[in-house]
Every structure is written in C-alpha cells, then in structure tokens.
C-alpha positions in Angstrom: -0.1 0.1 0.1 1.6 3.4 -1.4 1.6 6.0 1.6 -0.8 9.1 1.9 1.1 12.1 1.7 1.0 14.7 3.8 1.9 18.5 4.7 2.2 19.6 8.5 1.1 23.7 9.0 2.2 24.3 12.9 4.4 21.9 14.6 3.4 22.9 17.7 2.2 20.5 21.0 -0.3 19.5 18.8 0.7 18.8 15.1 4.1 17.4 15.8 3.3 15.6 19.2 0.1 14.4 19.0 -0.5 14.2 15.0 2.4 13.4 13.2 3.6 10.5 15.1 1.2 8.4 13.7 3.6 8.9 10.6 6.7 7.1 12.4 4.6 4.6 13.7 3.1 3.4 10.8 5.2 4.6 8.0 3.5 2.6 5.3 -0.2 4.9 5.8 1.2 8.1 6.0 4.4 10.6 4.6 5.0 14.1 5.6 6.6 16.0 2.7 6.6 19.4 3.8 6.1 21.7 7.2 5.5 25.0 7.9 6.7 26.3 11.0 7.8 30.2 12.2 9.6 28.2 15.3 12.9 27.5 13.8 14.0 25.3 16.2 11.1 23.3 16.3 10.6 23.4 12.3 14.4 22.0 12.2 13.3 19.1 15.1 10.3 18.5 13.0 12.5 18.0 9.9 14.9 15.7 11.3 12.5 13.2 12.7 10.2 13.0 9.4 13.5 13.2 7.1 12.7 17.1 5.3 15.1 18.4 2.9 15.9 22.2 3.6 13.7 23.2 0.6 10.4 21.7 1.9 10.8 23.5 5.1 9.3 26.8 4.8 8.7 30.0 8.1 5.5 30.5 6.8 2.2 28.6 5.8 1.4 31.0 3.4 5.1 30.2 1.5 4.0 26.7 1.8 0.4 27.2 0.2 1.8 29.3 -2.5 4.1 26.0 -4.2 1.6 23.6 -6.5 0.0 21.2 -4.2 2.6 18.8 -3.1 0.6 16.2 -0.7 -2.5 14.7 -0.4 -3.2 16.3 2.9 -3.1 19.4 5.1 -3.0 19.1 8.7 -3.3 22.4 10.1 -2.7 23.4 14.0 -1.9 26.7 14.2 -3.5 29.3 17.2 -6.9 29.2 17.1 -7.2 32.7 15.2 -5.0 31.5 12.6 -7.1 28.4 11.3 -9.2 30.2 8.4 -6.9 31.3 5.8 -4.6 28.5 5.3 -7.8 26.1 5.8 -9.4 28.0 2.9 -6.1 28.3 0.6 -5.5 24.3 1.5 -9.0 23.3 0.1 -9.1 25.7 -2.9 -5.4 23.8 -3.9 -7.4 20.8 -3.1 -5.8 18.8 -0.2 -8.0 17.5 1.9 -7.9 19.1 5.8 -7.3 17.9 9.0 -7.6 21.1 11.4 -6.9 21.2 15.1 -9.9 22.4 16.8 -12.0 24.9 17.4 -12.5 25.4 13.8 -12.2 29.4 14.4 -13.8 31.9 16.7 -15.4 33.7 14.2 -18.9 32.0 13.7 -18.9 33.4 9.9 -15.4 31.9 9.1 -16.7 28.5 10.4 -19.8 28.9 8.6 -17.9 29.7 5.4 -15.1 27.2 6.0 -17.9 24.5 6.1 -19.1 26.1 2.4 -15.3 25.6 0.9 -15.1 22.6 1.9 -18.2 21.7 -0.2 -17.5 23.6 -2.9 -13.8 22.0 -3.6 -15.3 18.8 -2.7 -12.6 18.2 -0.5 -12.9 16.4 2.8 -12.6 18.7 6.0 -12.4 17.0 9.2 -12.1 18.6 12.5 -10.3 16.8 15.5 -13.3 16.0 17.8 -10.5 13.7 19.0 -13.3 12.0 21.7 -15.8 10.3 19.2 -13.0 8.3 18.2 -12.0 7.1 21.4 -12.8 3.8 22.9 -14.5 5.4 25.8 -16.9 7.3 23.8 -17.7 5.0 20.8 -18.3 2.3 23.8 -21.4 4.9 25.0 -22.3 5.6 21.4 -23.0 1.9 20.5 -24.6 0.8 23.2 -27.2 4.2 22.9 -27.6 3.0 19.2 -28.4 -0.8 20.0 -31.2 0.6 22.0 -30.1 -0.5 25.4 -30.9 2.4 27.6 -34.2 3.2 25.0 -34.3 6.9 24.3 -32.0 9.3 25.6 -33.8 11.6 27.6 -31.7 14.0 29.9 -27.3 14.2 30.0 -25.5 15.2 32.1 -21.3 15.8 31.6 -18.9 17.7 33.8 -15.4 18.6 32.4 -13.4 18.8 35.1 -10.5 20.8 34.0 -7.9 20.5 36.8 -6.9 23.3 38.9 -3.0 23.0 37.2 -4.3 22.7 33.9 -6.6 25.3 34.3 -3.4 27.6 35.3 -1.3 26.4 32.6 -3.8 26.8 29.7 -6.2 29.4 30.6 -4.6 31.8 32.7 -1.0 31.7 31.6 -0.9 30.0 28.6 -1.9 30.4 24.7 -6.2 30.4 25.9 -5.9 33.0 28.5 -7.5 35.3 26.5 -10.8 35.2 24.8 -9.7 38.0 22.1 -6.4 36.6 21.3 -7.6 32.6 21.2 -11.6 31.9 22.0 -13.5 31.9 24.6 -13.4 29.0 27.3 -16.4 27.5 26.4 -14.6 27.1 22.5 -11.3 26.5 23.1 -11.5 24.0 25.8 -15.1 22.8 25.7 -16.3 22.3 21.9 -15.3 19.0 22.3 -17.7 18.8 25.0 -20.6 20.6 22.8 -19.6 18.1 20.3 -19.6 15.0 21.7 -23.3 15.8 23.6 -24.1 16.9 19.9 -23.6 13.7 18.9 -24.8 11.2 21.7 -28.5 13.0 21.4 -27.7 12.6 17.6 -31.2 15.8 17.5 -30.7 19.3 16.7 -30.3 21.4 19.2 -32.9 24.0 19.3 -31.9 26.5 22.3 -29.2 27.0 24.7 -28.6 29.1 28.4 -25.7 29.7 30.0 -23.8 30.7 32.9 -20.4 31.6 34.1 -17.8 33.9 34.8 -13.6 35.0 36.0 -14.6 34.3 39.9 -11.1 33.6 40.8 -7.9 34.4 38.5 -8.2 38.2 38.5 -5.9 41.0 41.0 -8.9 41.0 43.4 -7.6 37.6 45.2 -3.8 37.8 44.8 -2.2 37.4 48.6 -0.5 40.2 49.9 2.6 41.0 48.9 2.8 38.5 45.5 4.7 39.4 42.8 4.4 39.5 39.7 6.6 36.0 38.9 6.6 32.9 41.5 9.8 32.5 41.6 11.0 36.0 42.4 10.7 35.3 45.9 6.7 35.3 46.6 6.2 35.4 50.0 2.9 32.9 49.0 4.6 30.6 46.7 5.6 27.7 48.9 2.0 27.4 50.5 0.2 28.6 47.0 -1.6 25.8 45.2 -0.6 27.8 41.6 2.7 27.7 42.6 4.8 28.0 39.3 8.0 26.7 39.9 6.7 23.4 42.3 4.5 23.0 39.1 7.1 23.4 36.1 10.1 21.6 38.2 7.9 18.7 39.8 4.7 16.7 38.5 4.1 18.9 35.1 7.8 19.1 33.9 6.9 17.6 30.4 4.0 20.6 30.3 7.0 22.9 30.3 8.0 22.2 26.9 5.4 24.7 25.5 8.0 27.3 26.7 11.6 25.3 26.9 12.3 23.4 23.8 14.7 21.0 26.2 13.6 20.4 29.4 17.0 20.8 31.2 16.2 23.0 34.5 18.3 26.0 33.4 15.7 26.0 30.7 13.1 25.8 32.6 13.8 27.8 35.1 14.8 30.9 32.5 10.9 29.9 31.2 9.6 30.6 34.7 11.9 34.6 34.7 10.5 35.4 30.9 7.5 33.7 29.8 3.9 33.9 30.7 4.7 30.5 32.1 6.1 31.8 35.4 3.2 34.6 36.1 1.3 35.1 39.3 -2.1 33.7 38.2 -3.2 36.6 39.9 -1.8 39.2 37.8 -2.1 38.3 34.2 -4.0 39.3 31.3 -6.5 36.3 31.2 -10.0 37.2 31.0 -11.4 33.5 30.0 -14.4 32.0 32.4 -12.7 29.6 35.2 -16.3 27.7 35.4 -19.6 27.5 33.1 -22.5 25.7 33.3 -24.5 25.2 30.3 -28.3 24.2 29.3 -29.4 22.2 26.4 -32.6 21.4 24.5 -32.8 19.2 21.7 -35.7 18.5 18.6 -37.6 16.1 20.4 -37.6 17.2 24.2 -34.5 15.6 25.3 -32.4 18.3 27.6 -28.8 18.2 28.5 -27.0 19.5 31.2 -22.9 20.8 31.0 -20.5 21.9 33.7 -17.2 22.9 33.4 -14.9 23.3 36.3 -11.5 24.5 36.2 -11.2 23.8 39.9 -10.9 20.0 40.7 -8.1 18.2 41.4 -7.7 15.4 38.8 -8.6 16.2 34.9 -11.6 13.9 33.6 -15.1 14.0 32.3 -17.6 12.3 34.0 -20.7 11.7 32.3 -24.7 10.5 33.1 -26.6 9.3 30.3 -30.5 8.5 31.1 -32.8 6.8 28.9 -36.0 5.4 29.0 -35.3 2.1 29.7 -31.9 2.3 31.3 -28.9 5.0 32.1 -25.5 5.0 31.4 -22.4 6.3 33.9 -19.2 6.9 32.9 -15.8 8.2 33.6 -13.2 7.4 31.2 -12.0 4.0 31.7 -15.1 2.6 33.2 -19.0 2.6 31.7 -21.5 1.0 34.0 -24.9 0.4 32.1 -27.9 0.2 34.6 -31.2 -1.9 33.1 -34.5 -0.9 34.4 -36.7 -4.2 33.5 -34.0 -6.7 35.4 -31.8 -4.3 37.6 -28.9 -5.6 36.5 -25.4 -3.3 36.5 -22.8 -3.7 33.5 -19.4 -3.2 33.6 -17.6 -2.4 30.6 -13.5 -1.8 31.7 -12.3 0.4 28.6 -8.6 -0.3 28.4 -5.8 2.1 29.1 -5.1 4.2 25.5 -1.1 4.4 24.8 -2.1 7.5 22.5 -3.0 11.2 23.4 -6.6 11.9 24.4 -8.0 8.4 25.5 -6.8 6.8 22.2 -8.3 9.4 20.1 -5.1 11.0 18.4 -4.3 7.8 16.7 -8.2 7.3 16.2 -8.7 9.8 14.1 -5.4 9.9 12.2 -6.5 6.4 11.6 -9.9 7.0 10.4 -9.0 10.2 8.6 -6.8 8.1 6.2 -8.5 5.7 5.6 -11.8 8.2 4.5 -9.0 10.1 1.9 -7.9 7.2 0.7 -11.7 5.9 -0.1 -12.9 8.9 -0.9 -15.9 9.2 -3.1 -17.5 11.9 -1.7 -19.5 12.7 1.4 -18.8 13.2 5.2 -15.7 12.0 7.6 -17.7 11.6 11.2 -16.2 14.7 12.6 -16.3 16.9 8.9 -17.0 20.3 9.2 -20.6 20.4 8.7 -21.0 18.1 11.8 -18.9 20.5 13.6 -20.2 23.7 12.3 -23.4 22.7 14.3 -21.3 21.9 17.7 -19.4 25.2 17.4 -22.8 27.3 17.4 -23.9 25.3 20.2 -20.9 27.2 22.3 -21.2 30.3 20.2 -24.9 30.8 21.3 -24.0 29.3 25.2 -21.2 32.3 25.1 -23.4 34.9 23.9 -26.1 33.6 26.6 -23.6 34.3 29.5 -23.0 37.2 28.2 -26.4 38.3 28.1 -26.9 36.9 31.6 -28.6 33.7 30.7 -30.9 35.1 28.4 -31.9 31.7 26.1 -30.9 31.4 22.7 -32.4 30.0 19.3 -30.1 27.6 17.3 -32.1 27.9 14.1 -32.3 31.3 14.0 -28.9 32.0 15.4 -27.5 29.6 12.2 -29.4 31.4 9.5 -27.9 34.7 10.9 -24.7 33.8 9.8 -25.6 31.8 6.4 -27.4 35.8 5.7 -23.9 38.0 7.0 
C-alpha cells in the first residue's frame, strides 16, 4: 500500500506531538513531505524526525501554500485565530484538510469553511478526537443498540484540573478570548460536539452562566510578586506555584516554553515567559467555570458543567434513557437496566496515544476516509462541527446576556446571511 502524503502547518504540541507521530509509527500509511512553522527550533526538529529536505521547510504557511499542491493532505494546527486563511487556501488547492479544533473563533468563518469544503469537494475534518476514543465510541454504540431506550437527558461534567486551568487558560495561549477563543470554544467545543453526537438530534436552544470568579487581581495574596520565582511570600503554599508545577509533576508541560527540558531552561522560562507569572496578575479574561443548558429536538435536555477547580482532569457523564442509564468516567462505563436491575460494567483498556486513544484514532479514520474518498462526510466533518460550534457560540452569547435563552435555528441563519 502506497502511503498517503501530508504537509503540516504548525509544528507545535498538537501538530508535531499528537498527530504527526502517526507517520513514524505507521510509515506505510502516511509520510510528511513538508512543514510550515515559524519557530526555527520546532521546524528543524520536525524536519529531522521526518527526514524533510531544507527546501520543504517553510517559515510560514503562506510560503508553503503558494507552491503547487505537494501532498494529499494538509494538517493544520496553528493557533485558533490562524485557522481560517490556511484552511480555505488549502481546500482551494485541493488538499483534504485535518484541522485542529476549534474551527475558528468566528461563527461566520466556521460557516464559510464548511462551504469551502463542499465547493472544492474535499474533506474538512475537525479534530474532535473524543468521538474516536474507545470510551465514547462504546457509549455511542450502547445508545445506538437501544440499551437505554430513548435518551431523555444527559449530564456531562468537564473537570479541567486546577493545574491545567492555570497552565492553559490563565498563563497560557488560551487565556484571553480576544487573542484565542472563549473558554467554551477553546476547551469545551469537544463537549458540545460529544453531546450533539450522543443525543443525535438538533439542539434547539441554549442558555448559560459562568464567570471569571477567582483568577484576577482581587485574589492576589498580600505581597505577591509578578513572577512566582521572584521570592513571592505566598509561593510555598500557593496551589498554583509555577516552580513547583513545572519543576515537579508538570515538567512535561514545560515543553510549551522550553524546547529542551533542562532545569536551566525551565527556570529561565519561569523568569521570562507568561508561564512563570502569578495567576492573579495575568492578562487572562476567560471564565474559570461555566454551565450550559441545552434542549434538543424531541425534548431531550442536557446540562454541561466546566470547572477549573478540580484535582483531576477528567470527564464524568450520566446518560439517562427511557429504559436504562449509562454512567461513566474515562476508563469505566456502567450500564443500569430498568427492567432487570442488572448492572453491567464495561472496562475500557488504557490507551497509549493521547486523549484516550483519540489522537491516533482520528488519524487512522481520516486516512481511511481520504484513501476511499468518493464524496460524502467524515465522522467529524465541518458540517457536523459547525453544528456543535454554534452551540458553543450561542452559549457564550447567552452567558454575556446573563443567561438569556438563544434559539439555534435563528442564530445559524444569522451567520449564513451575514
């Protein structure tokens, strides 16, 4: 079998470390032939790992996409606000595109990308990797088999983890909604997608509440310094201490600001980058907790809760049907039957790839869809993703309107007309 070829746009954590390794593990299926990355160290590392010649290493996506089409596939993993233009240009050049989520912080751009994929007869698959995990696939299979009857209501909790909250959404690239995306989109568009997929009916309306309650200057301890490492008197007992996290259990997360994970490099990063800043003195404005209420066609409802104040990073779900219910946290599903009162426990084996097996799962599925493409949509196509993205956009609008209910049909038509 001849391997499919791909270009990578954005060789950061998701591109270089989550999706591209598939080509190293399965070289008979996929080969990278070019990379675009503005960071020279990341660009060089990727080129070495994948055997790319210098002339196929570009410092910007513009320089890469001006070339005649080089491959079958474009994998785009730039920052949120840098998704639209390379995606539209790659589709116009007849690449099949795998795009990191979220599609865009703009509803209008999301709709236009969906239309561009259709007009160019190319796949545009969004990296909603949860659908490709054994855990969520099993949940979907049990519902499809009718094991709990008709879905009536769903409760989904996303426990972000206090340390992940501080890393990504207070200090990190997704801390500011104008620079990246609102929290409900940047982190929880996965959850909107999963809820849409499990209920499998159009969402009719949403309402939402949430705020930035804790991570702001009003909660800074007395005498707190701008950087944790500058002798802050609160640092030894602060749960959000940057030195304790990045030099301890979170050392692997320091790759976001230190290319080589030496103690010297990490300490330098804690002095010079946002990742060493006091969590109460950052320029963050995304919420640290939020709830969303949803009503679907036919009457099913869902409640979603995201919180940055949890010890563990996990999702916990309860799906309540007319004949039974499903309860699960990643790794274990319990099916409770109303007729027999039997409880069936399904243990999900530990996965070796990221996101519970979703990172490798989406790569395997996408390559199969490209290889056998004859029109049609992928499991997480742009059209499916636009539906769940609009749920997130509407939820954020509702939150800003103090919980006012937003009708999804009217909201969608608004962006088609604009």
